[in-house]
C-alpha positions in Angstrom: 224.2 -11.6 178.2 222.1 -8.4 177.7 219.0 -10.5 177.1 219.3 -12.1 180.6 220.0 -8.8 182.0 217.0 -7.3 180.3 214.8 -10.4 181.5 216.2 -10.2 184.8 215.4 -6.3 184.8 211.8 -7.0 183.6 211.2 -9.6 186.1 212.6 -7.4 189.0 210.2 -4.4 187.3 207.3 -7.0 187.4 207.9 -8.2 191.1 208.1 -4.6 192.4 204.7 -3.8 190.6 203.1 -6.5 192.1 204.8 -5.6 195.7 203.1 -2.0 195.0 199.8 -3.4 193.8 199.8 -5.5 196.9 200.7 -2.5 199.4 198.1 -0.1 197.4 195.3 -3.1 198.0 196.3 -3.3 201.6 196.0 0.3 202.0 192.7 0.1 200.6 191.8 -2.6 202.9 192.8 -0.9 205.7 190.8 2.2 204.8 187.9 0.4 204.5 188.2 -1.4 207.8 188.7 1.9 209.4 185.6 3.0 207.8 183.7 -0.1 209.0 185.0 0.4 212.6 183.9 3.8 212.9 180.6 2.8 211.4 180.5 0.2 214.1 181.2 2.6 216.8 178.7 5.0 215.5 175.9 2.0 215.5 177.1 1.3 219.1 176.6 4.9 220.2 173.4 4.9 218.5 172.3 1.6 220.5 173.3 2.8 223.6 171.5 6.3 223.4 168.3 3.8 222.1 168.5 2.1 225.4 169.0 5.2 227.4 166.2 6.9 225.7 164.2 3.5 226.3 165.1 3.9 230.0 163.7 7.0 230.2 160.3 6.4 228.7 160.0 3.5 231.1 160.7 5.8 233.9 158.1 8.1 232.6 155.6 5.4 232.2 155.8 4.5 235.7 155.7 7.8 237.0 152.6 8.3 235.0 151.1 5.2 236.5 152.1 6.0 239.7 150.3 9.7 239.3 147.1 7.8 237.7 146.6 5.6 240.5 147.2 8.5 243.1 144.6 10.5 241.3 142.1 7.1 241.6 142.8 7.1 245.2 142.1 10.7 245.7 138.9 10.7 243.8 137.7 7.5 245.8 138.5 9.5 249.2 136.7 12.4 247.8 133.6 10.3 246.7 133.2 8.6 250.0 133.1 11.9 252.0 
């Protein structure tokens, strides 16, 4: 009887160890997923900032082209006089 109780106790402890290890593994997986989610959010924010910077650069280029065209028209006007 004592042998059966010992085996049952060992089996119970083994099961508890497996469950605890599994929970610890799940906690590590959750931590890694949280870090990955944070990294993805940071990457998304960086991409949005890069897109805004590109739009600003495009606007600046259009403004420079418009200014260049205005100077060209002005120099043509002055040259005709």
